[in-house]
C-alpha positions in Angstrom: 6.3 -23.3 5.6 4.0 -21.0 7.7 0.7 -22.5 8.8 -2.5 -21.2 7.0 -4.0 -18.2 8.8 -7.1 -18.8 10.9 -10.4 -17.9 9.2 -10.6 -14.5 11.1 -7.1 -13.6 10.0 -7.8 -14.6 6.4 -10.6 -12.0 6.2 -8.2 -9.4 7.5 -5.7 -9.9 4.7 -5.8 -10.0 0.9 -3.2 -10.3 -1.8 -2.9 -10.5 -5.5 -0.1 -11.2 -8.1 -0.1 -8.6 -10.9 1.4 -9.6 -14.2 3.0 -6.3 -15.2 0.5 -5.2 -17.9 -1.7 -2.2 -18.5 -4.5 -3.5 -16.2 -2.4 -3.7 -13.0 -3.0 -0.3 -11.6 -6.8 -0.4 -11.9 -6.9 -4.0 -10.7 -4.8 -3.2 -7.6 -7.0 -0.2 -6.8 -10.1 -2.4 -7.1 -8.6 -5.2 -4.9 -7.7 -2.6 -2.2 -11.2 -0.9 -2.2 -13.0 -4.3 -2.2 -10.8 -5.6 0.6 -11.5 -2.6 2.9 -15.2 -2.5 2.0 -15.4 -6.2 2.9 -13.6 -5.6 6.2 -16.0 -2.8 7.0 -19.1 -4.8 6.1 -18.0 -8.0 7.9 -17.9 -6.4 11.4 -14.2 -5.8 11.1 -12.6 -2.7 12.5 -14.2 0.6 11.4 -12.9 1.8 8.0 -13.6 5.4 6.8 -14.3 6.4 3.2 -11.1 8.5 3.4 -9.1 5.4 4.4 -10.4 3.6 1.3 -9.6 6.5 -0.9 -6.1 7.1 0.5 -5.4 3.3 0.3 -6.4 3.3 -3.4 -4.1 6.4 -4.0 -1.2 4.7 -2.2 -1.7 1.4 -4.1 -1.9 3.3 -7.4 1.4 5.2 -6.7 3.3 2.1 -5.5 2.1 -0.2 -8.4 2.7 2.6 -10.9 6.3 2.8 -9.7 6.8 -0.9 -9.7 5.5 -1.1 -13.3 7.8 1.7 -14.3 11.0 0.6 -12.7 10.9 -3.2 -12.3 10.3 -5.8 -15.0 8.0 -8.7 -14.3 5.4 -9.5 -11.7 4.3 -7.4 -8.8 2.8 -8.7 -5.6 0.3 -6.6 -3.6 -0.5 -7.6 0.0 -3.0 -5.9 2.2 -3.5 -6.6 5.9 -5.3 -5.1 8.8 -3.0 -4.4 11.7 -4.4 -2.6 14.7 -6.0 0.6 13.5 -4.2 0.6 10.2 -4.1 -1.2 6.8 -0.7 -2.3 5.8 -0.1 -2.1 2.0 2.9 -4.0 0.8 4.1 -4.0 -2.8 6.9 -6.3 -3.9 8.8 -6.0 -7.2 11.9 -7.4 -8.8 14.1 -4.3 -8.7 16.4 -4.2 -5.7 16.9 -0.4 -5.9 15.2 1.3 -3.0 13.2 4.5 -3.8 14.4 7.8 -2.5 12.2 10.7 -1.7 13.2 13.8 -3.7 13.5 17.3 -2.2 10.2 19.2 -2.7 10.2 21.1 -5.9 7.0 22.8 -7.0 8.4 23.3 -10.5 9.1 19.6 -11.1 6.7 17.9 -13.4 5.9 14.4 -12.3 7.8 12.1 -10.0 5.9 13.2 -6.9 4.5 9.7 -6.1 6.7 8.9 -3.2 6.2 12.4 -1.7 2.4 11.9 -1.9 2.6 8.4 -0.3 4.8 9.6 2.6 2.5 12.6 3.2 -0.6 10.5 3.7 1.0 7.5 5.5 1.3 6.7 9.2 4.4 4.6 8.4 6.7 3.8 5.5 9.4 1.2 5.0 11.4 0.2 2.0 13.6 -2.9 2.3 15.5 -5.2 0.0 14.4 -8.8 -0.3 16.5 -11.8 -1.4 15.1 -10.9 -4.8 13.9 -7.3 -5.4 12.4 -5.1 -2.8 9.2 -4.6 -0.7 7.6 -1.3 0.1 5.3 -1.3 3.1 3.0 1.6 4.0 0.6 1.9 6.9 -2.6 4.0 6.6 -5.0 4.8 9.4 -8.4 3.2 9.1 -10.3 6.0 10.7 -10.3 9.8 10.5 -9.8 10.4 14.2 -7.7 13.5 15.0 -5.1 11.3 16.8 -4.7 9.2 13.6 -4.1 12.2 11.3 -1.0 11.8 9.2 1.6 14.5 9.7 4.0 12.7 7.5 5.2 9.1 7.4 7.0 7.6 10.3 9.1 4.4 10.0 7.3 1.2 10.6 
């Protein structure tokens, strides 16, 4: 069993178990926005409005996919790491997502493309049960932090 995080570490992470119902996506977006707003207000690292918006978008896409493809609960974890927020979503389906080739004529199923376009890093890995998707998003809008596509974590 891992030791409890120190108080400073606790304020730099948040998590929620989602039950797989119609409120999950909105709840996950609120948890993400509240977490980053709290980090910004509590003298944590700088967090831009764009980072909050992009994090909510990524959380929305990942939780939507988890609800669509995996039965049961979903776990959402958020953590500040350096100049990024790490968003991790666990679900019970072991099948890893695959980015599809760009197709302007395709209706829907662009979520993973969107996530990878705005992320600083992306990782999908199988767990003993299910899978975990982890995405890193820059906390600031500095030119050096601009995403030019996701890079592996």
